[in-house]
C-alpha positions in Angstrom: 77.3 127.3 -121.8 76.7 126.7 -118.1 74.3 123.7 -117.5 70.8 124.4 -116.2 70.6 123.8 -112.5 68.0 121.1 -111.7 66.1 121.4 -108.4 66.5 118.3 -106.4 63.3 116.2 -105.8 64.1 116.3 -102.1 63.8 120.0 -102.0 60.3 119.9 -103.6 59.2 117.5 -100.9 60.5 119.7 -98.2 58.7 122.7 -99.6 55.5 120.8 -99.8 55.9 119.8 -96.2 56.4 123.4 -95.1 53.3 124.6 -97.0 51.2 121.7 -95.5 52.5 122.5 -92.0 51.7 126.2 -92.4 48.2 125.3 -93.6 47.6 123.2 -90.5 49.3 125.6 -88.1 52.1 123.3 -87.1 55.9 123.2 -87.4 57.7 121.1 -90.0 60.0 118.4 -88.8 63.6 118.9 -89.7 64.7 116.4 -92.2 67.7 114.1 -91.2 70.9 114.2 -93.1 70.8 112.2 -96.3 74.3 112.6 -97.7 75.9 109.3 -98.4 79.4 110.8 -97.8 78.6 111.4 -94.1 81.2 109.7 -91.8 80.0 108.0 -88.7 81.7 108.9 -85.4 84.3 106.4 -84.3 83.3 103.9 -81.6 84.6 104.6 -78.1 85.3 100.9 -77.7 87.8 100.7 -80.6 90.9 98.7 -79.5 94.1 100.5 -78.9 96.9 99.9 -81.5 99.4 97.2 -80.5 102.6 98.3 -78.8 105.8 97.7 -80.8 108.6 95.8 -79.1 111.7 97.7 -78.6 114.8 96.1 -80.3 117.9 95.4 -78.4 120.5 98.1 -78.8 123.9 96.9 -80.2 125.6 99.0 -77.6 123.7 97.7 -74.6 125.4 95.3 -72.2 124.4 91.7 -73.0 123.1 89.8 -70.0 125.2 86.8 -68.8 122.2 84.5 -69.3 120.2 85.9 -72.2 117.0 84.0 -73.1 115.1 86.2 -75.5 112.0 84.9 -77.3 112.4 84.2 -81.0 110.3 86.5 -83.1 110.3 84.3 -86.2 108.5 81.0 -86.8 110.2 77.8 -86.0 110.8 75.3 -88.8 109.0 72.0 -89.0 112.0 70.0 -89.8 114.2 68.7 -86.9 117.6 70.1 -86.1 120.6 68.2 -87.4 121.9 65.5 -85.1 125.1 66.5 -83.3 128.1 64.2 -83.9 131.5 64.1 -82.3 130.7 66.4 -79.4 130.7 65.4 -75.7 127.1 64.8 -74.8 127.6 66.4 -71.4 128.3 69.8 -73.1 125.3 69.7 -75.6 122.3 71.9 -75.1 124.3 74.5 -73.2 125.6 78.0 -73.8 128.6 77.4 -71.6 129.3 80.2 -69.1 132.4 78.6 -67.5 134.7 75.7 -68.0 133.5 72.9 -65.7 136.7 72.4 -63.7 138.0 72.7 -60.1 141.4 73.8 -61.5 142.5 77.4 -61.0 142.5 78.3 -64.6 140.9 81.1 -66.6 140.0 81.3 -70.3 140.6 84.7 -71.9 138.4 85.2 -74.9 138.2 88.1 -77.4 135.4 88.9 -79.9 136.5 90.3 -83.2 133.7 91.9 -85.2 134.2 95.6 -85.5 137.7 97.0 -86.0 141.2 95.8 -85.0 142.4 98.9 -83.1 143.6 96.9 -80.1 144.6 93.6 -81.7 148.3 94.2 -82.3 148.8 95.1 -78.6 146.7 92.2 -77.4 148.7 89.7 -79.4 152.0 91.3 -78.3 150.9 91.1 -74.6 149.8 87.4 -74.9 153.1 86.6 -76.6 155.2 88.4 -73.9 153.2 86.8 -71.1 153.1 83.3 -72.6 149.3 83.2 -72.4 147.0 81.3 -74.8 143.6 82.8 -75.7 140.5 82.2 -77.8 139.2 84.6 -80.5 135.7 84.5 -81.8 135.8 86.1 -85.3 133.0 87.2 -87.6 133.3 86.6 -91.4 133.2 90.3 -92.1 136.1 90.9 -89.8 138.0 88.1 -91.6 137.3 89.7 -94.9 138.3 93.2 -93.7 141.4 92.1 -91.8 142.6 88.8 -93.2 146.2 89.6 -92.1 145.0 89.9 -88.5 143.2 86.5 -88.6 146.4 85.0 -90.0 148.3 86.6 -87.2 146.0 85.1 -84.6 146.3 81.7 -86.1 150.1 81.9 -86.5 150.4 82.7 -82.8 148.7 79.4 -82.0 145.5 80.8 -80.5 142.1 79.1 -80.9 139.7 80.8 -83.4 136.0 80.3 -83.1 133.0 81.2 -85.2 131.0 84.4 -84.4 128.7 84.3 -87.5 129.2 86.2 -90.8 127.6 89.6 -90.0 127.0 89.5 -86.2 123.1 89.4 -86.4 120.6 89.1 -83.6 120.2 85.4 -83.7 116.7 85.4 -82.2 115.4 87.7 -85.0 116.3 85.5 -87.9 115.1 82.1 -89.1 117.0 78.8 -88.6 118.0 78.7 -92.2 119.4 82.3 -92.0 121.3 81.4 -88.8 122.8 78.3 -90.3 123.8 80.3 -93.4 125.5 82.9 -91.1 127.4 80.2 -89.4 128.6 78.5 -92.6 129.5 81.8 -94.3 131.4 82.9 -91.3 133.4 79.7 -91.1 134.2 79.9 -94.8 135.4 83.5 -94.5 137.7 82.6 -91.6 139.0 79.6 -93.5 139.7 81.7 -96.6 141.6 84.3 -94.6 143.7 82.0 -92.5 143.1 78.3 -93.4 141.7 77.9 -89.9 138.7 75.6 -89.1 136.4 77.3 -86.5 134.6 74.1 -85.4 133.7 73.2 -82.8 133.7 76.7 -81.1 130.9 79.2 -81.5 129.7 82.4 -79.7 126.3 84.0 -80.2 126.4 87.7 -81.2 125.2 89.9 -78.3 124.9 86.7 -76.3 121.3 86.3 -77.6 120.0 82.8 -78.2 117.2 80.4 -77.5 117.4 76.7 -76.5 116.4 75.9 -80.1 119.3 78.0 -81.4 121.8 76.1 -79.2 120.4 72.8 -80.4 120.8 74.0 -84.0 124.4 75.0 -83.4 125.1 71.6 -81.8 123.7 69.9 -84.8 126.0 72.0 -87.1 129.0 70.6 -85.0 129.5 73.5 -82.6 129.7 73.9 -78.9 128.3 77.3 -77.7 130.6 79.4 -75.6 129.2 82.3 -73.5 131.1 83.9 -70.7 131.4 84.2 -66.9 132.2 87.9 -66.9 132.1 90.7 -69.4 134.9 93.2 -68.8 132.7 96.0 -70.4 135.9 97.4 -71.9 134.1 97.7 -75.2 131.9 100.4 -73.6 134.8 102.7 -73.1 134.6 105.7 -70.8 130.9 105.1 -70.3 131.8 102.4 -67.8 135.0 103.6 -66.2 138.7 103.1 -67.0 141.1 100.3 -67.9 141.6 99.7 -64.2 137.9 98.9 -63.9 138.3 96.2 -66.6 140.8 94.4 -64.5 138.7 94.8 -61.3 135.7 93.2 -63.0 137.7 90.2 -64.0 139.1 89.7 -60.5 135.6 90.2 -59.0 134.2 87.3 -61.0 137.2 85.1 -60.5 136.4 81.4 -60.1 137.8 78.1 -61.4 137.1 77.8 -65.1 136.1 81.5 -65.5 135.6 82.6 -69.1 136.4 86.3 -69.7 134.8 88.2 -72.5 136.9 91.0 -74.1 137.0 92.7 -77.5 139.8 93.5 -79.9 138.4 96.7 -81.3 137.9 100.2 -80.0 134.8 102.0 -78.7 133.1 103.7 -81.6 132.5 106.9 -79.7 135.7 107.6 -77.7 138.1 105.3 -79.5 139.3 103.7 -76.2 140.8 100.2 -76.2 140.5 99.4 -72.5 140.6 95.6 -73.0 144.0 95.9 -74.8 145.2 98.6 -72.3 144.4 96.5 -69.2 145.4 93.1 -70.5 148.9 92.9 -68.9 147.6 94.1 -65.6 144.7 91.6 -65.7 147.1 88.7 -66.4 149.3 89.7 -63.5 146.4 90.1 -61.1 145.1 86.6 -61.9 148.6 85.0 -61.6 149.0 86.8 -58.3 145.9 84.9 -57.1 147.3 81.5 -58.2 145.5 81.2 -61.6 146.8 80.0 -64.9 145.4 80.3 -68.4 143.8 77.9 -70.9 141.8 78.2 -74.1 138.3 76.8 -74.6 139.9 73.7 -76.0 140.2 72.7 -72.3 136.6 71.7 -72.6 137.6 68.8 -74.9 140.8 67.9 -73.0 139.0 66.9 -69.8 
């Protein structure tokens, strides 16, 4: 059975008002809305939503002096006290070896694949040139035979974290764990100790990050010039890689290269150009050292 519809009291009042107004010869006033479900209009002064920060692209060219702002809270505990490192080198992400000698340090990051590594090692061997390799823990796990080959050739191996994170987007505890895990993975693959050499992924770091790494027993190594060979055809040819190294030439220059291929076009310009780069630097009177030169001075 359908329920009997009840007349709302409000309607009786309205009807009474209409009859009274008719009797007096006037017009009834329109009643205002009484529904509790009515939604008030939004205020024109409401604040605009905050703008989200754009994250750094993994394929963008890292600046030579990156100083991004950390997006996570700082810890309240002090950083570890550095021991056994030259005080003159602490607190820095070194962009060059402080020397007046005509020497260059060739450095290679290993974090993606090993497409160019065999040729790089062969060229370094044939030319009698020492180099420094900054290796991630994931690379060491994926290519342990390559890390062993780097060590067997006598090259210096440094720490490049475990997973290649953006250092400024993680906490101190997470960064310290990345460093320790990366070191352990390299040691497991090759028996090599990465201390005291460290390179920040993407070149991103804060002054606090540098102090943290110093406290963990590492010197932070950036670069004087990035060959951009890792960007492949987007930034030219193998000849352009050599030209960039020569253009940035100075005593103590640190050159950044990569052992892997470009993910889009599969080029390996750093490996392709390495012999020509070595010859060009020698023609200008330069020799080659590893970052161990920093401790030999």
